[in-house]
C-alpha positions as semicolon CSV with decimal commas, in nm:
position;residue;x (nm);y (nm);z (nm)
1;X;1,143;0,311;2,125
2;X;0,779;0,384;2,174
3;X;0,554;0,087;2,217
4;X;0,439;-0,043;1,880
5;X;0,073;-0,019;1,789
6;X;-0,057;-0,373;1,746
7;X;-0,391;-0,478;1,603
8;X;-0,421;-0,849;1,669
9;X;-0,620;-0,947;1,473
10;X;-0,754;-0,676;1,244
11;X;-1,122;-0,676;1,157
12;X;-1,046;-0,495;0,829
13;X;-0,743;-0,384;0,631
14;X;-0,708;-0,192;0,306
15;X;-0,472;0,000;0,082
16;X;-0,642;0,289;-0,093
17;X;-0,580;0,637;-0,231
18;X;-0,748;0,974;-0,205
19;X;-0,731;1,257;-0,457
20;X;-0,716;1,283;-0,834
21;X;-0,472;1,084;-1,050
22;X;-0,136;1,258;-1,038
23;X;-0,220;1,411;-0,700
24;X;-0,317;1,101;-0,503
25;X;-0,214;1,012;-0,151
26;X;-0,189;0,642;-0,069
27;X;-0,275;0,487;0,267
28;X;-0,265;0,156;0,445
29;X;-0,550;0,147;0,694
30;X;-0,652;-0,121;0,942
31;X;-0,910;-0,155;1,216
32;X;-0,969;-0,385;1,507
33;X;-1,275;-0,362;1,729
34;X;-1,167;-0,035;1,894
35;X;-0,887;0,125;1,691
36;X;-0,835;0,256;1,338
37;X;-0,477;0,307;1,222
38;X;-0,392;0,490;0,899
39;X;-0,041;0,506;0,754
40;X;0,094;0,706;0,457
41;X;0,248;0,502;0,176
42;X;0,404;0,573;-0,161
43;X;0,236;0,433;-0,471
44;X;0,535;0,204;-0,530
45;X;0,508;0,069;-0,176
46;X;0,145;-0,028;-0,241
47;X;0,248;-0,202;-0,565
48;X;0,532;-0,390;-0,395
49;X;0,316;-0,482;-0,095
50;X;0,060;-0,640;-0,330
51;X;0,334;-0,835;-0,508
52;X;0,499;-0,957;-0,188
53;X;0,167;-1,057;-0,030
54;X;0,104;-1,280;-0,332
55;X;0,453;-1,431;-0,301
56;X;0,403;-1,496;0,071
57;X;0,065;-1,659;0,011
58;X;0,220;-1,886;-0,253
59;X;0,490;-1,994;-0,005
60;X;0,243;-2,073;0,274
61;X;-0,001;-2,279;0,075
62;X;-0,158;-2,054;-0,183
63;X;-0,404;-1,772;-0,206
64;X;-0,770;-1,830;-0,129
65;X;-1,014;-1,831;-0,418
66;X;-1,178;-1,499;-0,506
67;X;-1,519;-1,645;-0,418
68;X;-1,402;-1,781;-0,082
69;X;-1,632;-1,638;0,188
70;X;-1,321;-1,558;0,397
71;X;-1,206;-1,309;0,130
72;X;-1,355;-0,961;0,169
73;X;-1,474;-0,791;-0,151
74;X;-1,181;-0,561;-0,247
75;X;-1,420;-0,307;-0,399
76;X;-1,579;-0,257;-0,056
77;X;-1,250;-0,193;0,124
78;X;-1,280;0,185;0,138
79;X;-1,093;0,409;0,378
80;X;-1,273;0,507;0,697
81;X;-1,300;0,881;0,745
82;X;-1,141;1,080;0,886
83;X;-0,808;0,953;0,754
84;X;-0,542;1,075;0,997
85;X;-0,208;0,906;0,932
86;X;0,001;0,801;1,231
87;X;0,317;0,832;1,019
88;X;0,476;0,781;0,675
89;X;0,594;0,423;0,625
90;X;0,959;0,364;0,546
91;X;0,971;-0,017;0,560
92;X;0,712;-0,292;0,552
93;X;0,788;-0,645;0,663
94;X;0,571;-0,951;0,610
95;X;0,561;-1,258;0,827
96;X;0,344;-1,559;0,893
97;X;0,246;-1,731;1,217
98;X;0,169;-2,089;1,114
99;X;0,016;-2,186;1,449
100;X;-0,238;-1,903;1,427
101;X;-0,261;-1,900;1,045
102;X;-0,222;-1,520;1,048
103;X;-0,010;-1,291;0,832
104;X;0,188;-1,011;0,997
105;X;0,242;-0,672;0,833
106;X;0,500;-0,479;1,032
107;X;0,530;-0,113;0,931
108;X;0,823;0,102;1,041
109;X;0,811;0,481;1,033
110;X;1,019;0,654;0,763
111;X;1,330;0,812;0,910
112;X;1,516;1,051;0,677
113;X;1,885;0,977;0,668
114;X;2,163;1,227;0,632
115;X;2,510;1,093;0,705
116;X;2,620;1,429;0,850
117;X;2,322;1,488;1,077
118;X;2,157;1,326;1,373
119;X;1,844;1,122;1,291
120;X;1,538;1,345;1,274
121;X;1,334;1,086;1,465
122;X;1,499;0,938;1,770
123;X;1,202;0,711;1,835
124;X;1,037;0,596;1,510
125;X;0,689;0,446;1,520
126;X;0,598;0,088;1,449
127;X;0,264;-0,073;1,367
128;X;0,204;-0,448;1,367
129;X;-0,108;-0,573;1,189
130;X;-0,221;-0,937;1,212
131;X;-0,462;-1,043;0,936
132;X;-0,606;-1,358;0,784
133;X;-0,494;-1,491;0,447
134;X;-0,825;-1,380;0,300
135;X;-0,783;-1,026;0,434
136;X;-0,430;-0,982;0,295
137;X;-0,535;-1,137;-0,036
138;X;-0,815;-0,879;-0,064
139;X;-0,568;-0,607;0,046
140;X;-0,338;-0,704;-0,242
141;X;-0,622;-0,699;-0,496
142;X;-0,740;-0,356;-0,373
143;X;-0,382;-0,227;-0,381
144;X;-0,340;-0,341;-0,742
145;X;-0,662;-0,163;-0,841
146;X;-0,556;0,158;-0,666
147;X;-0,214;0,161;-0,833
148;X;-0,368;0,090;-1,175
149;X;-0,622;0,371;-1,124
150;X;-0,364;0,644;-1,180
151;X;-0,273;0,839;-1,489
152;X;-0,213;0,636;-1,804
153;X;0,151;0,596;-1,901
154;X;0,330;0,673;-2,227
155;X;0,387;0,354;-2,420
156;X;0,727;0,482;-2,537
157;X;0,890;0,605;-2,213
158;X;0,661;0,481;-1,934
159;X;0,616;0,829;-1,782
160;X;0,265;0,942;-1,679
161;X;0,056;1,124;-1,939
162;X;-0,085;1,456;-1,826
163;X;-0,431;1,567;-1,948
164;X;-0,268;1,856;-2,136
165;X;-0,025;1,624;-2,319
166;X;0,323;1,482;-2,274
167;X;0,662;1,564;-2,421
168;X;0,823;1,222;-2,446
169;X;1,200;1,215;-2,389
170;X;1,223;0,920;-2,628
171;X;1,112;1,152;-2,907
172;X;1,365;1,416;-2,791
173;X;1,076;1,646;-2,708
174;X;1,007;1,704;-3,078
175;X;0,658;1,565;-3,067
176;X;0,386;1,612;-2,809
177;X;0,199;1,294;-2,733
178;X;-0,161;1,362;-2,649
179;X;-0,328;1,025;-2,699
180;X;-0,430;0,867;-2,372
181;X;-0,452;0,506;-2,486
């Protein structure tokens, strides 16, 4: 296995998307003093990361207050250009070092699996990011905003509404739904 990339601690961390709703690409990006690491994520991974960060913070003593000076403003956590992903994330693990009061995000590279074939990647990448409670709390808030910033969903079937309309399977395709609210 290649040596993992480790930012210990990060000076900033964010989850953000580029592109238009329906065509967005999601990233997890972190920086320490010298290095910027960008990783490709799926929208659902960003949503689940935000949820699990909140659960972890509850278990280790609670989330900081929004107005805590140790919490970065989520609206300012933009991606640093150029965004060049190291790899697509398959798994994300969360941990906590009580002695250092730091949260660990460990990201493993996605490895396609096919029972009949050899693994495509013999040496998947790994990134370990150490961040403060305030940083991961802000990461979760930014991630929630990014996920919510996509296309509106149909209130009947939950599928995304396209600007040109939507044929809802719950109406058997008999009625186009064009309202976006």
